[in-house]
C-alpha positions in Angstrom: -19.9 -33.9 45.1 -19.1 -37.2 43.3 -18.6 -35.5 39.9 -16.3 -32.7 41.2 -13.1 -34.4 40.2 -14.3 -35.4 36.7 -15.2 -31.7 36.1 -11.8 -30.6 37.2 -10.1 -33.2 34.9 -12.3 -32.1 32.0 -11.5 -28.4 32.4 -7.8 -29.3 32.8 -8.0 -31.2 29.6 -9.7 -28.3 27.8 -7.1 -25.8 29.1 -4.2 -28.0 28.0 -5.8 -28.2 24.5 -5.6 -24.4 24.2 -1.9 -24.3 24.9 0.4 -23.8 21.9 1.8 -27.0 20.3 5.4 -25.7 20.2 7.2 -25.3 23.5 7.7 -21.7 24.7 11.5 -21.8 24.5 12.0 -18.3 26.1 10.5 -19.5 29.3 12.8 -22.5 29.6 15.9 -21.1 28.0 17.9 -20.3 31.2 17.5 -23.9 32.5 18.0 -25.4 29.0 21.3 -23.5 28.6 22.5 -25.0 31.9 21.4 -28.5 30.9 23.0 -28.1 27.5 26.3 -27.1 29.0 26.2 -29.9 31.4 25.6 -32.4 28.6 28.3 -30.9 26.5 30.8 -31.1 29.3 30.0 -34.8 29.7 31.0 -35.2 26.1 34.0 -32.9 26.1 35.4 -33.4 29.6 34.5 -30.1 31.2 36.0 -28.0 28.4 32.9 -26.4 26.9 31.9 -22.7 27.2 28.4 -21.3 26.5 29.8 -19.8 23.2 30.4 -23.3 21.9 26.6 -24.0 22.0 24.4 -23.0 19.1 20.8 -23.4 17.9 19.4 -24.4 21.3 15.7 -25.4 21.1 13.0 -27.6 22.5 11.2 -29.5 19.8 7.5 -30.5 19.6 8.7 -34.1 20.1 10.1 -33.4 23.6 13.7 -33.1 22.7 16.2 -30.5 23.7 18.5 -30.1 20.7 21.7 -28.0 20.2 24.8 -27.9 18.1 28.2 -28.2 19.7 31.2 -26.7 18.0 34.2 -28.9 17.3 37.6 -28.3 18.9 40.9 -29.5 17.4 40.2 -32.9 15.9 36.8 -33.2 17.6 34.0 -33.0 15.1 31.0 -30.6 15.4 28.0 -32.4 16.9 24.3 -32.3 17.1 23.3 -33.2 20.7 19.8 -34.4 21.6 18.5 -34.7 25.1 15.1 -36.5 25.7 12.7 -34.6 28.0 10.3 -37.6 28.2 10.3 -41.4 28.1 8.7 -41.3 24.7 11.5 -39.1 23.4 14.1 -41.4 24.8 12.5 -44.4 23.0 12.4 -42.4 19.8 16.1 -41.6 20.0 16.9 -45.2 20.8 15.0 -46.3 17.7 16.7 -43.7 15.5 20.2 -44.7 16.7 19.4 -48.4 16.0 18.1 -47.6 12.5 21.2 -45.5 11.6 23.5 -48.2 12.7 21.7 -50.9 10.7 21.7 -48.7 7.6 25.4 -47.9 8.1 26.2 -51.6 8.0 24.0 -52.3 5.0 26.4 -52.9 2.0 23.5 -52.6 -0.5 23.6 -48.8 0.2 27.2 -48.2 -0.9 27.6 -44.4 -1.5 24.1 -43.7 -0.1 25.5 -44.1 3.4 27.3 -40.8 3.2 23.8 -39.2 3.6 23.4 -40.7 7.1 24.4 -39.0 10.3 27.2 -40.7 12.4 26.1 -41.8 15.9 29.1 -40.6 18.0 27.4 -41.3 21.4 24.1 -42.9 22.4 23.8 -42.8 26.2 20.2 -43.2 27.1 20.6 -44.4 30.7 21.2 -42.4 33.8 20.1 -38.9 34.8 21.5 -37.1 31.7 20.6 -39.3 28.7 21.8 -38.0 25.3 22.5 -38.8 21.7 25.3 -37.0 19.9 25.5 -37.2 16.1 28.1 -35.9 13.7 26.7 -32.7 12.1 26.0 -33.2 8.5 27.0 -30.5 6.0 24.5 -28.0 4.6 21.3 -26.4 5.8 17.9 -27.9 6.6 15.6 -28.2 3.6 12.7 -26.2 5.1 15.0 -23.3 6.0 16.6 -23.2 2.5 13.1 -23.2 0.8 11.9 -20.4 3.1 14.8 -18.3 2.0 14.7 -19.3 -1.7 11.2 -20.7 -2.7 12.2 -20.4 -6.4 14.5 -23.4 -5.8 11.6 -25.6 -4.8 11.5 -27.8 -7.9 15.2 -28.7 -8.2 15.4 -29.3 -4.4 12.3 -31.6 -4.7 13.8 -33.5 -7.7 17.1 -34.0 -5.8 15.4 -35.2 -2.7 12.9 -37.6 -4.4 15.6 -39.1 -6.6 17.8 -39.7 -3.6 15.1 -41.5 -1.6 14.2 -43.4 -4.7 17.8 -44.7 -4.7 17.4 -45.9 -1.2 14.2 -47.8 -2.1 15.6 -49.4 -5.2 18.7 -50.6 -3.3 16.7 -52.2 -0.5 13.3 -53.0 -1.9 11.4 -55.7 -3.7 7.9 -55.7 -5.2 5.4 -57.5 -3.0 1.7 -58.2 -3.0 0.6 -56.1 0.0 -2.4 -58.1 1.1 -0.5 -59.8 3.9 1.0 -56.5 5.2 -2.0 -54.2 5.1 -3.1 -54.8 8.6 0.4 -54.4 10.1 0.7 -51.1 8.2 -2.7 -49.8 9.2 -4.1 -51.2 12.5 -1.2 -50.2 14.9 -1.4 -46.6 13.6 -5.1 -46.4 13.9 -4.7 -47.6 17.5 -2.3 -44.7 18.2 -5.0 -42.2 17.0 -7.6 -43.8 19.2 -5.3 -43.8 22.2 -3.8 -40.3 21.8 -6.7 -38.3 20.4 -10.0 -38.1 22.3 -12.1 -37.2 19.2 -11.1 -40.5 17.5 -12.3 -42.6 20.4 -16.0 -41.9 20.4 -19.0 -40.9 18.2 -18.4 -39.5 14.7 -14.6 -39.6 15.2 -14.6 -43.3 16.0 -16.9 -44.0 13.1 -14.7 -42.0 10.7 -11.6 -43.9 11.9 -13.3 -47.2 11.1 -14.3 -45.9 7.7 -10.7 -45.0 7.1 -9.6 -48.5 8.0 -12.1 -50.0 5.7 -11.1 -47.8 2.8 -7.4 -48.5 3.2 -7.8 -52.2 3.5 -10.1 -52.3 0.4 -7.9 -49.9 -1.6 -4.7 -51.7 -0.9 -6.0 -55.3 -1.3 -4.7 -56.8 -4.5 -2.0 -54.2 -5.0 1.7 -54.8 -5.5 4.0 -52.2 -3.9 7.7 -51.8 -3.4 8.5 -52.9 0.2 11.8 -51.4 1.3 13.6 -49.4 3.9 11.2 -46.5 4.5 12.2 -43.3 6.4 8.6 -42.7 7.4 8.9 -38.9 7.9 10.7 -37.8 4.8 9.8 -34.1 4.6 11.9 -31.0 3.8 12.7 -30.4 7.5 14.4 -33.8 7.7 16.9 -33.4 4.8 20.1 -31.4 4.6 20.9 -29.5 1.4 23.9 -27.7 -0.1 23.1 -24.0 0.2 25.0 -23.3 -3.0 23.6 -26.1 -5.3 20.5 -27.3 -3.4 21.6 -30.9 -3.7 21.0 -33.4 -0.9 23.8 -33.7 1.7 22.1 -35.7 4.4 18.9 -37.3 5.8 18.2 -37.0 9.5 15.6 -38.1 12.1 15.3 -41.9 11.4 13.1 -42.8 14.4 10.1 -43.7 12.3 12.0 -45.8 9.8 11.5 -49.5 9.2 13.1 -52.0 6.8 9.8 -53.4 5.4 7.6 -50.3 4.9 5.4 -49.1 2.0 8.3 -46.9 0.7 6.1 -44.9 -1.6 4.9 -42.9 1.4 8.3 -41.3 1.7 7.8 -39.6 -1.7 4.2 -38.8 -1.0 4.9 -37.1 2.4 7.6 -35.1 0.8 5.4 -33.8 -1.9 2.4 -33.1 0.4 4.7 -31.4 3.0 6.2 -29.3 0.3 2.7 -28.1 -0.6 2.0 -27.4 3.0 5.2 -25.3 3.4 4.6 -23.3 0.3 0.9 -22.7 0.7 0.8 -22.3 4.5 -2.1 -24.7 4.9 -2.1 -27.6 7.5 -1.4 -31.0 6.1 -4.7 -32.4 7.1 -6.6 -29.9 5.0 -4.4 -30.6 2.0 -5.0 -34.4 2.3 -8.7 -33.8 2.9 -8.8 -32.0 -0.5 -7.1 -35.0 -2.1 -9.8 -37.2 -0.7 -12.7 -35.0 -1.9 -11.2 -34.4 -5.3 -10.2 -38.1 -5.7 -6.7 -37.3 -7.0 -3.5 -35.4 -6.4 -3.0 -32.0 -8.1 -1.3 -32.4 -11.5 1.9 -30.6 -10.3 2.2 -33.1 -7.4 1.7 -36.1 -9.7 4.4 -34.8 -12.0 6.8 -34.5 -9.1 6.2 -38.0 -8.0 7.4 -39.3 -11.3 10.9 -38.3 -10.1 10.8 -41.2 -7.5 9.9 -44.9 -7.7 6.2 -44.3 -7.0 3.6 -46.6 -8.7 1.4 -44.5 -11.1 -2.2 -44.4 -10.1 -4.3 -47.1 -11.9 -7.4 -45.9 -13.6 -9.6 -48.2 -11.5 -7.8 -47.7 -8.3 -8.6 -45.2 -5.5 -6.0 -42.6 -6.0 -6.5 -41.2 -2.5 -5.4 -44.5 -0.9 -1.6 -43.8 -0.8 -2.0 -40.2 0.3 -4.3 -41.5 3.1 -1.8 -44.2 4.1 1.0 -41.5 4.1 -1.1 -39.2 6.2 -1.9 -42.0 8.7 1.8 -42.8 9.2 2.7 -39.2 9.6 0.0 -38.2 12.2 0.3 -41.4 14.1 4.1 -41.1 14.2 3.8 -37.6 15.6 1.1 -38.5 18.1 3.2 -41.5 19.4 6.3 -39.3 19.8 4.7 -36.7 22.1 1.4 -36.2 23.9 1.6 -32.6 22.9 0.0 -33.5 19.5 -3.0 -35.3 20.7 -3.7 -32.7 23.4 -3.5 -29.7 21.0 -7.0 -28.7 19.8 -5.5 -26.7 16.9 -3.3 -29.6 15.7 -6.2 -32.1 15.8 -8.6 -29.7 14.2 -6.2 -28.9 11.3 -4.5 -32.2 10.8 -6.8 -35.0 11.9 -10.4 -34.0 11.8 -10.6 -32.7 8.2 -9.2 -36.0 6.8 -11.4 -38.3 8.8 -14.5 -36.2 8.0 -13.7 -36.3 4.3 -13.3 -40.1 4.4 -16.6 -40.4 6.2 -18.3 -38.1 3.6 -19.2 -35.4 6.2 
């Protein structure tokens, strides 16, 4: 009888791993509508009707998000309600980053791309963040409707993030920063993903650490404000012209990051969206091939990304980018690490490719 509880726990873990990564919004919609209206009335003094609420959804990162129409002189808002302590911490970080960037005089006109934080109330029974709604449409939505606009959209987005990096960055030898860029994120993988904690997964994770430290040693990179999750779903675009009108979701940003990863994640996520393959399989192909695809390399010339050296490991920056992306997701919500499908498509292929398996 001693092992009865471990068996129940194991089967419970396996069953959770089979659940879909994305929340089933239809099941929670009635309760979510009531919560959204209650939040909106706290912002607008009990004047909100259900018809004023749009785009209600639960995200993979444990947020309830909706748009609130403006009334009179009141601006339209994007309202976010954290459904977990991790989500609340992520919102707090994002608010702090946006406020820092808004005060940064080096950015000048670039600050128009930032959301305005109208409210950041993360204490009490109904925590929320309300941001001014940026103009335009999300990049992934525009590209789904008009894939032929992919290249001009990518050029606009990469040039804009390059402007951010040039305004706030400086070239630095990265030897003293490598471990702070790598070790905490590998620790997240080990903590959140069972496969990374033991056996082949743990060995492959250590192989990744060694490859990143060796590959980055001796390099000089631009260290700057780094968004950390700069993919098409986190930019707003003019529907008519496809030009950048805003950048959202700053929870993963930091002022002294390896800013090249912003451009790399955009290019890799673009390939993911257009090809329908999971990001981990795309990055695993880069590792096995030893280089990016020529089209992706050409796109990166639109941003301030260092060209690959002939003697350098060209997979190092894609691997660093991938690590920041998957560790950021896994830290935001336990859904990621518990999802067998997400781990199998986004984590295992890369680590196996690094380990040569």
